[in-house]
C-alpha distance (Angstrom), angle and dihedral (degrees) to the residues before:
residue distance angle dihedral
X1 . . .
X2 3.85 . .
X3 3.83 115.3 .
X4 3.75 113.3 -132.3
X5 3.86 93.2 -159.3
X6 3.77 118.5 41.1
X7 3.70 121.4 -130.5
X8 3.86 113.3 -91.7
X9 3.72 121.8 -107.1
X10 3.81 117.4 -80.9
X11 3.76 91.9 -115.0
X12 3.80 130.1 20.7
X13 3.83 92.3 -154.0
X14 3.84 116.6 83.5
X15 3.90 86.8 -165.8
X16 3.75 129.2 87.7
X17 3.84 126.8 -118.0
X18 3.76 132.1 -100.6
X19 3.74 124.7 -89.0
X20 3.88 119.9 -142.5
X21 3.79 106.9 -82.6
X22 3.78 121.7 -178.3
X23 3.78 116.4 -153.4
X24 3.82 144.1 161.7
X25 3.80 131.4 35.5
X26 3.81 121.0 -6.3
X27 3.83 125.8 -129.1
X28 3.73 126.0 -122.8
X29 3.81 88.6 -82.4
X30 3.71 92.1 54.8
X31 3.76 95.1 -107.4
X32 3.84 121.7 133.8
X33 3.68 115.3 -107.3
X34 3.73 97.4 -144.7
X35 3.78 132.3 40.7
X36 3.81 135.7 -179.4
X37 3.74 108.3 -124.8
X38 3.79 120.7 -117.7
X39 3.78 117.9 -117.6
X40 3.92 99.6 36.5
X41 3.79 108.3 139.5
X42 3.66 110.4 -104.8
X43 3.77 95.4 -125.8
X44 3.74 91.0 52.8
X45 3.86 88.9 51.0
X46 3.80 92.4 48.9
X47 3.76 92.0 49.5
X48 3.79 90.7 51.5
X49 3.85 90.5 45.5
X50 3.86 88.4 54.7
X51 3.90 90.9 53.9
X52 3.82 87.8 50.6
X53 3.67 93.5 49.7
X54 3.86 92.4 47.2
X55 3.76 88.6 54.5
X56 3.88 92.8 48.4
X57 3.76 88.6 49.4
X58 3.86 94.4 50.9
X59 3.85 88.6 48.3
X60 3.82 90.5 50.7
X61 3.92 91.4 49.7
X62 3.79 87.0 52.2
X63 3.74 92.6 50.4
X64 3.85 93.5 49.9
X65 3.86 92.3 68.0
X66 3.82 90.9 62.2
X67 3.77 102.5 45.7
X68 3.79 138.5 89.8
X69 3.81 122.7 -109.9
X70 3.77 100.4 -90.7
X71 3.89 91.5 43.1
X72 3.80 90.7 50.5
X73 3.76 89.1 55.6
X74 3.74 89.7 53.5
X75 3.89 92.2 50.0
X76 3.80 93.9 44.2
X77 3.84 86.8 54.2
X78 3.72 88.4 54.4
X79 3.72 91.7 50.1
X80 3.81 90.6 52.3
X81 3.90 88.9 51.9
X82 3.72 88.3 49.9
X83 3.75 93.7 51.7
X84 3.84 89.2 46.9
X85 3.81 90.3 55.1
X86 3.82 90.8 48.3
X87 3.77 90.9 50.3
X88 3.89 90.6 50.0
X89 3.87 93.2 49.3
X90 3.84 90.4 47.6
X91 3.79 88.6 51.0
X92 3.81 91.8 53.1
X93 3.68 93.8 45.5
X94 3.90 91.1 44.4
X95 3.80 92.3 -126.1
X96 3.77 130.0 129.8
X97 3.87 115.1 -93.1
X98 3.82 113.8 -102.4
X99 3.84 90.3 -112.1
């Protein structure tokens, strides 16, 4: 029998999966309190990273309103770095940048 429609590809994602990656504060035994789980599809991890960066950017914009001139420059630099990271993630995910 000849199939009219071929089988779908094994995976819809062209990206890899995450490795286990500890981060953040360590406990009294020197072990990290947080870890990125291994095996998360990279596109899901990148999508979540984008949300985290958007939250960090919103927080930074709120902080700018309450700072002095030199401090504002530092936070505005941080915002530019966050926007750059968002653009890189969007480029990897082949999606439009949020702005």
